[in-house]
N, C-alpha and C positions, 0 to 999 in steps of 0.2 A: 479615563477614555470615555468620550461622549457616548452614552447609551450602549456601551459595549457589553450588553447582557443578553444578546440573542444567542442562546446556547447552541453550540454545534451539535444539535441532537441528531443521532443516527439510530435508526431502528434496525437492529440485527444486521448492521453493516450496509444499510441501503438508504438512499435519499429518494426524493420524488419531485415531480414537476409542478410548476405554477404557470398558468397562462399569463401572457403579458397584457391581456385585455382584462377589463374589470370582470369579476366573477358574477355569474348569473344568480347563484343561490344567495339568499339573504345571510345565511350563517357564515358564508365565506367572506363577506364584506370586511369584517373586523380583521381577518387574517391578512387580506390584501392591503388594507389601509395601514395596519401596523407595520407590515413589511416595507411598504412604499415609504413610509415616514422614516423607518430605520435606515433605508438606503440613502435617502436624501440627507439625513443628519450625519451619516458616516461615509460620505463619498470620499473623504480624505483617506481613511483606512482601507477602503475598498480599492482605491487607486494604487495605494502602496502595494497591496498584495498582487494585483494584476500586473503592474509594471515590473515589480521585482521578480515575479515568476517568469514573465516573458523575456525580459532583458536583464539577465542575472548579473552581467558585468557592469551595469550602470551604477553610477555613484549615488550616494544618498542625496547630494546636492542636486543632481539631475532629476532624481525622483521628486524632490520637493518642487522643482519647476513645473513638472507635469501635474503634480497634485494641486498646485495653485491654479493652473489652467483649468483643471476639471472642476474645481470649486466655483470658478467664475462661470463655467458652463452651467453648472447646477443652478446658480443664482439667476442666470438669464432665463432658464426654463421655468423656474418657480415664479418668476415675474410675468412670463408670457409663454404658456405651453403651446401656443399655436405656431411658434417659430419652426421652420422646416427642420433645423438641426435637432430639435427636441423629439422628433418622431423616430429618430434613429436608435438602434440598439446601443446601449451604453458601451458595450465592449468594442463595437465598431468605432464609436466616437473616441474612445481612449487610444485605440491603435492609430486612428487618423491624426490625433494630436501629437502622438509620438513621432509619426512619420513627418509631421510638419516642423518638428524641432530642428533647427539648423545644425547640420553636421552630425546629429546622433545616429540616424540610420546608417550612414557611411561608417561612422566610428565603430559601430557594433555589428556590421555586416548584415543589416536588415533591409538594404536597398531593394533586394529582389522581392521581399515580402511587401514592401511599401508600393511596389509597382502593380500589385494585385488589388482586388477589391472584395469586400464582403466575405463570403464563405471561404473562397480561396485564400484570402489574406489571413483569415482567422486560423485556418489549418497551417499555413506557412509559419505564423508566429508560434503555434503550438509545437510543430515539429522542429523548431529551433531550440526548444528547451533541452537542457543537458542534465541528465540524472547524475552523472559523475561530476561532482563539484570541486574536484581537486584544483581547478584553475582559480578558485576563490581563496582569499587568505583565510587562515584559521578563524573560527568563530571568536569574536572578541571576548576575552575573559577579564572582566573588570574586578578590581578589588571591591569587596562589599561596601567599604566606606565611600569609594568613588561612585559606585553604583547608586547608593542611597542619596548621595549629594546631588547627583545628576537628576534623580527622580524628584527630589524636593525642589530643585531650582526650576525645572521645566518638565513637568510630568508628561505633557503631550508630546514634546519632542523626544523625550526618553523612550516612551512607548512606541512612537513611530519608528525610531531607529531599531528597536528590538524587533518589531514586526518585519521591517525591511530585511534585517539580517537573517531572520528565520525563513521568510518567504523565498528569498533567492537561493537558499540551500535546500529547500524542499519544494521544487517547482511543480510537482504533480499533486501535492496535497490539496484537497478541496478547500475552497475559501472558508467555508463554515468551520472546518477544523481549525484553521489558523486563527479565526476570530475567537474561538473557544480557548485556544492556547494563550492568546493575548490577554483574555479575561482572567484566566487562571494565573498567568504570570503576575498580573497586577495584584491579584489576591495573595500572592506570595510576597511581593515586594513591599507592599504597604505595612503589614505586621512585622516582617523581618527587619525593616529599617528602624523599628521601634525597639527591637530586642538588643540586649547587651552583647550576646554572642551571635553576631550576625552571620558569620561564616557557617556555623553549624546549622543555623536556621535555614539559610539559602540551600545548603547542600541537601538537607533532609526534605524540604518542601518543594524544591524544583525537580527532584528526581522523578516523581510520578507525572509531572507535566511533560518532561522530556520523553518518558516512556509512552505516554498518550500520543504525543506527536509522532514518534517513530512507528507506533502500531498503525496509526491511520495513514501514515506515509506509505507503509508497506501495502495496506489495503487499497489505497487509491491507485498506486502503480499496478497492482495486480489486476484489479477489476477493469481499469482503463486499458491495460495491455490486452486483456481478453476481448474487450469491446472493439478495439482497433484491429486486432489480428483475426478474430473469429466472427465478429459481427454481432448484431443484436439478438440473434437466436440463441447463441450460447449464453449470453447474459440473462436472457429470459429464463433459461433452464436453471442457471445459478440462483436466480431470484425465486423461482418456483420451489426449488429444493429447500432453500433457506427459510422462506416464509412458511412453507408447509410444516417444516420441523418446529418452527417457533410457535406457530398458531395451528395446532392440529385440529382444533374445533371448528375452524373456519370452513365453510362449504366451498366447493370448487368454483362456483360462479363468482363469489365474493373475492376469492383468492386471485382469479385471473384478472378481475377488475383492478385489484390492488397492484398486481404485477405490471399491468399496463402503465399505471402511474409511476411505479418505481423505475421501470426500465427506461422511461423517457428522460430521466435525469442526465444521462451520460453525455448527450450532445453538449450541454452547458458546462457541467462540472469537469468533465474530462478535457474539454478544449480550453478550460481556464476562464470561462465566462463567469466572472465573479458575481455579477448582479443576478444573472439567471440562476446560478447555483443557490444563492440565498433565497430567491423567490420560490424556487422549487420545493423547498422544505415545507412551507406553510400549507401547500396543497395536500401534502401527505398527512399533516396533522388533521386537517379538515376531513379528509377522506377516511383516515383510520378511526377517528373518534366519532364518526357518524354511525358506526356499527360496532360499538364497544362490546356488546353482549355476545355477538357472534364471533368476535375476535378472541377475546381473552378477558378473564376476570381481572387480571393484573393490569391490562391496558385500560379497562373501565375505570379502575381506581385512579390511574394517572390522568385520564381525560377529565376527571371531576376536579382536578386541581387548577390553580391559576396558571395562565399561559406559560410563564417561565418555569414554574415548578413542574408543570406538566411535561414540558420538553425534556427536562433533566430526568424526570421519572421514567419516561419512555425509553430514553437512551440507556438507562441502567436496568431495564426490565429483563428478566431471565426467560428462558423457554417455558411455555405452558406445558404442564404434564399431559402425557397421552391419556385419553379417556379409557377406562377399563373395558368398555364395550367395543373398542377398536382392535380387531384382530391383527396379527402380524402380516397377514396377506389378504389381498383383494382378489377374490375368485374370478371376477369378470375378465381378468387379463390372462388367466391360465386355464380356466375350466370351461369357458364359454365356447360354443361351436362357431360363433359369429365373429371371432376376434379379427380375422383377416378382412372381412367385410367392413367392420367398424374402422379398422386402420385405414383402408382404402378410401372411405367416405371423407375423412378429414384427418390426415396423418398428423399434422401439427397439434391439433387439439387432442387427439388420441394419446400421443406420447407425453403431452403436457399433463394430461390427467393421470397417466401412469406414474410420472415423476411425483406428482402431488400425492397420490395414494401411497406410494412406496415410502416417500420421505416422511410423511406424517406418522407412519407406523414404525419408523426406525430412527429414533432420535439419537441412537448410539453410533450411527455411521457419520463419516465425514461428508462434506459437500462433494468433493471430487469422487468419492466412492459411490455416492448416489447417482452422479452423472455417468460413471462407468457402467453401473447396472442398467441405466436407461440405454446406453450404447449397446450393451450386450443383448438387451431385449430387442432393440431394433434389428440387429444382425440376425438374431434367432428367427424373428418373424420373416425377415427377408428370405431366409432359407425354407422355413416351414411352410409358408404360404405358396410355395412352388410345388410342394409335394402332393401326392394323391390324398393323404389323410392329415391335414394340418393340425387338428386338435391332438392327435396322437403324438405329434412332434413337439408342440409348444407346451404340453402339459408337464413337461420336465423342466420348465423354465426356472423354477425355484432352485433346482439343483445347479443350474448355470450361475444363478445369482450368488448362491452360497459359495460356489467354487471361486468366483471372482473376488468375493469378500475375503475368503480364506487366504487367497494369494496376497492380497493387499495387507491383511493382518500379519502374515508371516514377515513381510518386509518391515513393518513397524516393529514387530517383536525382535527382529535382528538388529535394528538400529538401537532399540532400548537395551538390548543385551550388550552391544558395543559400548554404550554409555556406562553401563554398570561395570564392565570390565576395564575400560580405559580411564574412567573418571573424567571430570570436566576438562582438564588441561589436555589429557591424551586425546579426547574426542576432538578438541579444537585443532590439534596438530593433524589429526586424521583428515578433517575437512579442509584444512588449509592445503594439504597435499592433493587430495582427490579433486577438489574444485579447480585448483591451479592446473592440474593435468588435463582436465576436460575442457577448460576455458582459459588457457594461458594468455589469450589476447586481452583479457580484462586487466584493468589497472590493479596494482598491488593493494591499494586502499579498498577498492571494491571487493576484491577477493577476501580480504580480512573481514570486511563487513558481512559478507554472505556467510562466511564460516561462523562468525559470531551469531548470526541469525539461526543457523542450523543447530548450533549448540544450545541456544536459548530454547528452541522448540523442544528438544529432547529433555533438557533439565527441567523444563516447565511441566512436561506432559508424562514422562515415563514413571512418575511416582503417583499419578492420578488413576482413579478407577476407570475413567473413560479415556485411557491413553491412546487407543486407536484413532478415534475421531480427532482428538487434540493434536497428536503428532502429524497425522495426514493433512489436516487443515493448515497447520503452521509451516510444515515443510513445503507444501504446495505454494503457500504464500511467498516463502523465501525464493523458490524457483521462479515465481512470477516476477520477482524483483530482478533476478538474473536475466530473464528474457526481456525485461524492459517494456516501456510503453510505446515508443516510436516504431512505426512500421519499417523505417530504414535502418534499424539497429541490426547489425549482423555480427556474429562472434566467430563461428566456424560452421561448416556444413552440418556436422552431427548435432551440435547444440541448436542451430537454427531449425533443424528438422523437429526436434523435441518441442521447441517453443511454438511451432506453427502448425503441426500436423493435427493434433487432437488434444484439446484442453483437458479432457477428463483423464487421459492416460499420460499426462506430462511427467508425473513423478516416476511411474514405472519406466518410462523412456529414459529419463536421466539415470535411473538406477543401473541401466545396462551400458552406459557410456564408459569407454576406456580412455586412455591417453590419446589426445588429439594428434593424429598422424600427419595432418597438414601443417602443423606448426613447425617453423624453423627457429630454433632458439638462437639468441644472440651469442656471439663468440664467447666462450668461457675464458675469462682473463683472471689473473691473480688478484685483481681488485676485489673480487667477491669475498676473499678471505683476508682482506686488509682492514684492520680495525684501528680505532683511535681512542684516546682517553675519554672522549665524550661518553662512551659506554659506561665508564666508571662513575660518571656524575649522574647518569640516568637513574631514577628511583622508581621502584614499584611498577605502576601502570605504564609509564613511559618506557621503562626498560623492557617490559613485556611486549610492548608494541614494536620496539626495535627488533626483538627476537622473532616475533611473528613476521615482520617485514622481511627479515633475513631468510626465513624458511620459505616464504613465497618466492622470493628472488632466486633462491637455490633451486627450487623446482622448475622455475622458468628457464634457468640455465642448463639444468640436467634433468629434463622430463623423463628420460628413459630409465633412470635409476629406480630400483624398487623402493617401496616405503621404508623397508628395513634399513637399506643403505642410506637413504636420505636422513632418517632419524639418527643413524650412527654419526653422520657428519654433523648434524645439528647438535647432538650431545657433545661431540668433540669441541665445537665452537663454544658452547656454554662453559665447558671446563676450562678452555683457554681464557675466556673472559674473566672467570672467577680467579684463575691463577694470576693473570697479569694485573688485574685491578688490586691485588694484594702485594704486588712487587714494588720495590722502591722506584723503579723506572718503568711505568706501565707501557709507554710508547715503544721503548726498546724491546720489551718483552713481546709486545704484539708483532713487531717487525720480525722477531726471531721465530715465534711460535705459529703465527698465521700461515705462512707458506707450508708448514708441515701437515696441516689438517687434511689436505686433499691428496697427500702422497701415500 
C-alpha cells in the first residue's frame, strides 16, 4: 500500500487538530508538508474509508468509480491549485462527487442529504451512518490460500477491498485507526503468505489487529457520542482528566493549551472528515514535542526518535508516575476562604483547574469517577456559597469525594464478585438477560456484542491490582456503545435518560435500571422452542452463538420471567439439544421434546 506508514498514533485516547492553512512556525512546516504529501499520495485509500463509512451499502465497484473520480480531482489540483474546486474542503468535494453519481443518491436514500450544502450536508451524511451493521453480509472469510493468491496477484486491489469491508462495518472509527489497521494487516499478510502453516499464522497474528480495531471502535463511538450528546464542555473535562492523570508534571497553563488542541479534533474525526482527521494529528505531535521536558520524560524520549518511530512510541507510552512531592489533595479548593469568589470570577477555569489538580493526584481513579467528583464539588459549592459561613461548609468536601468514590468502588466490587461466583459463561448469561431486559428494542446481535464487552471488561480487570479504574473505564465505554453516537438514536425512555442526562453518572444510572415496562413483547409462539438438525452440525463457537441468540430471544419473548426461571428454560433447551443430537432421528426427537420445554 502506497506510503501507508502514517501510524494511527493516539495519545492516551486523544487526537488533535491541524489548521488547513500553512503553519506559521518553521518547526511545523515539515509536519504540514509531510502530511499534505501523504494525503495527496493516498487519496485512493482516504476515499475508500470516507465513502465506505458514509454509504455502507454501496458496492466495491461503485466505490472504485468514486475513487477514480477523486484521483482525477487530485491530479487536476496538483497541476493547477488555483482552480476554484481546489479551494474546497476535500470532504465536501467527496460528498459532491457522490451526489453527482447517477442514480446512487436515490439508490441509497441520500437524496435528502444531497439537497443540502456544506455543514448541513456533512451532518446529514454523518447521521445516516448505521452502527448496527446486521444489514451487511457477513465479513468475507477467505481461505488462506485464496487470500494469499489474491494478495500476490493484485496487492493494491486486495488491500483496497479489505479496507472497504472493514470501514463499512466500523463507520465511526477514526480514519487514522483504519489506516493503522490496514498497515498492520499487510504486515500480517506478507509474512504469513510465505509460511507453510498459513492458517495458524493468520489466526495468531490477525487476532491483535482485530482487538485493536474493536478497542478503538468502542473509543470513537463513546467519545463522539459524548461530544454530540453533551457538547464540547464534557469532552474538555474528559480530556483534562485524562491528560492530567497521564502527565502529572505538566503545569496547568500548558495542560489547558494542550486540551484546546486535543478538543478541537472532534469536528473532523467524529463527522468522518478523513482528511481533516489525518491533518489533525500532526499538530498534536508538534505541540506535544515542543515542551517535552514539562510533559514527561517518556514523551521526551519518543520525541527524539524519527517521525514514524516517534508516533508509535507516543502511542504506546504509559502514564507518567506521580511526583513524590505531589500531595493527595490541593488545599486551595477546600481550605481557602476565597473559594466562592474564585469560582464566581471564572467558573469554567476554576472547575477545570480543580479537575486537573484532583486527576493528577489520583491516577488510581477512573475517568468517569474523576468527573463524578467534579460534579459533586460543583453541587457542594452551589449549596455552600449560599450559606452564611461557606468555608465551614466546603471544608468537608473531601468526605463527600471519598463517599462518592466508595459508592462507585462498591459497585465495581459487586461486579467482580459476580464474575468470581459465576465464572465467564455464567457472567455472560447474566448480562445477556439483564441487558435484554433493560433494552429489548436493540437487535439480538447488538445485545450479544454488548454482553461480550461487559464480560471482557470484568475478565480483563477483576484480577488486576487497579481493578476499580479498569472496570469503571471499560464498563462506561461499553455503555457508551449502547447509547450510540447519533443524536436521533432512541431505545426506550429509561435508557435514553441514562444516556443523555449526565455523562459522569451514566454507569450508576444504568445500574439502577430494571425491566423496561414500556416494551411490548412479540406474541409467544411455539416456534421459539422449535429446533432443527442444524443445531447438531454447529460446532464450538457457532453452537455457542446459537445458544446465546436463543437466550436473548427468550428474554425478548418473556421479559417478565425471573432470571432463575429463564436460566431453567435455557438449561432445559440445552439438555434437549444434547439428547436429540444423540438420537437416531434428531428431527423427530426435536418435534417431540421441543413443545415440552415450556410446559
